[in-house]
N, C-alpha and C positions, 0 to 999 in steps of 0.2 A: 504493500500500500504506500509506504514512504517513497519507494522508487517511482511509483506512478505520480505521486504529488510533485516530486522534484522535476520529473520529466515535463509535466504540465506547466509548472512555473517557468522552467527554462524556455519552453516553447513560447509562452506569453511574452517573456522578456525579449526574446529574439525578434518576435513579431513587432513589438513596439519599436525596436531599433530600425527594422526594415521600413516601418511606416513613418516614423517621426525623426529618425536619425539618432546617432550616438549621443548628441547633445541633450536629448530628452532624459538621459539617465542621471541620477544622483551619483556622487562619487562611489558610494558603497555598492550601487547597482552595477556601475562600470567594472569595478574590481570583481564583483560577484560573477559577472559574465566572463571575464578573463579566466577566472578559476574554473569555469565549466570545462575548459579544455585540458585542465591538469588534474582535476578531481571529478571523475565521472559520475559518481552516484551519491555523494554527500550533499547536504544542504549548505551550499556555499554562501548563502545570505548571511548566516550567523558568522561564518569564518571571515567574510569581508568586513562586517561591522567590527569584529574583534581585532582584526589586523589594523584597521584605521585607528581604533582606540589605542592600541598598543604602540604604534609607531607615530601617532600624532596627526597624521593626515595621509591622503592618498599619495602625495609626493614622498612622504616619509617611507611609505611601504615600498614604492618603486626604488628608492635610494638605499634600502636595506640590503645588507650583504646576504649571500646564500646561507651562510652559517647562522646569521641572526634570524632569518626566516625559518630555518630548520629548528632552531632553539624554540621558536614560537610554537612549533608543532606541525609545520608543513612537511610534506614528503620532499625528498630531494628533487623529484621531478617537478613538483609545484613550485619549490623555492627557486630553482633554476629558471623556470618559465617566467615568474614574476620579476626576478632580478634582470632578465633579459629585455624587458619592455623598454627601458631607457636606451639600451643598446640599439634596438630596432628603430627607435625614434631618431637617434643620431644618424643612423644609416640613411633613413628617409630624408632628413634635413640636408645631408651631404649630397644625395642624389638630386634633390630639388634645387639646391644651389648650383650644382654643376649644370643642370638642365637650363637654368636661367642664364648662366654664363655663356653656354653654347649659343643661346639665342640673343646674346648681347649685340646690338647693332649700333653701338657707339663708335666714334672715330678711332678709339684705342684699338678696336679689333682690326682695323684696316691700316694701322700706322705704318707697317712695313711696306704695304702696297703704295700708300701715299708717298712715302719717302722715295721709294724706287722710281716711281713715275715722274716725280717733280724735281728730283735732284739736278737734272741737267736742263731743266726748263727755265723760262724767264718769267718776269712778272706779268707778261701778256698772255700767259697760259693759265687755264683753269681746268682742274680735274674734277669730273663728276663721278662719284661713287654711288651707283644705283643698286638698291637692294630690295628684296621682297619683305613681307611682314614677319618672316621667321629668321631673318638675318642672312639669307643666302644672297651672295653677290650675283646680280643679274648681269651687269656689265660695268666697266670703267671706261670713261670716254674723256678725251682731252679736246678742249676747244680753245681757239685763239680769240682773245678779247681785243677788239679795236676800240681804244679809248675815245676815238673821235666819232664813233657811231654806236651809241648805247642801244638804240632800237634794233639794229642788226644783231647785236650781241644777244639780246633777249629773244629775238626770233630764232636764231640758231640754237640757243639754249633750250627753248621750248620744243623745238623740233627733235632734238636728241632725247630729251626726257620723255616726250610723248611716245616716241617710237620704241622706247625700252620697255614700256608697260610696267615699270617699277613702281612700288608703293612709297618708297622712302629714298631720300637722297642726302649725301654729304658732299659739300663743296670743299675743295682744297686748292689753295694757292700758295705761291712762293713769294716771300717778302724779305726785305732787308731788316735787320734788327731796328734800325732807326725809324722805320715806319710802323708806329704802334698800332695794334689792332683796335684801339679805342678811337682812332682818328674818325671824326664825324663824317668826313667826305667818303672814306672807305666804307663805313657802315651804311651810309646812304646808298652806295652802289650795290652792296649786298642785299639791301632791302628790296631793290628792284627785282632781284631773282626770287626773293622770298614771296613777293606779291604775285609773281608769275606762277610759282609753285602752288600758291593758294588757289588760284583760278584753275589750275590743272588737277587739283585734288591730290597732290603729292605732298607727303610729310617732309618738311625741312628739318632734318635731324641736327645738323651742325655745320658750321663753317670752320675749317682748320687752316692754320697758317704754318707753312714750313719755314723755319728759320735755320740759320747755320748750326744752331745748337739744339735743335729738336722741334717738336710740334707744339703749337698753342691752339687750344680749343675754345671757341666762343662759348660753347655749352658749359665747359668746366669753369669758365670765368663768369658764368651767369649773365652773359650779354645776350639779351633777347632781341630778335628782329621784329619789325612791324608785321602784323598778320592782316 
């Protein structure tokens, strides 16, 4: 009879999680459910309550050593299982962080490409790094900028961007150290491209300047362009 009662209770708790999510559980219920998989036939509700009382909190239970959990009365199997929860959590966080980094589409990801493409170019050249929404490089294109014909520059720029079908873009240029990236005239020029990207529906991720001693990112310096 006790086994049937436990089986029914476990089924109801699992059903609740399926319908309302794990967040619908109290701490002791969450711990109780974890214990289902290490203690097959006992009433884990009482054990969960007693564990939390003994170690002070759910966090305290998870941080307890295997020996401490065994001293409390858990079997080695159950103690190892509970002690492993934090380990599994750390693995997930590591994998999640790695996945985010893999999808990073900031200029830093393309720093080697930018440096290689621009190192032999002049200030009249602009590199377009065109990427999709998951960070995959669609293409990199170099265009020459005619300082005396800004409208033609924008026309050529829009032509390349539109043809690429990319969702995001990073602009990269080469400059001397003496020409600061905060120069209002230069920012005004870049804003023309920003406006064009807005019309095209392409996300302007960053503008990067290659100097003799490295790259400077407008995004990293919190310099925003007009939208």
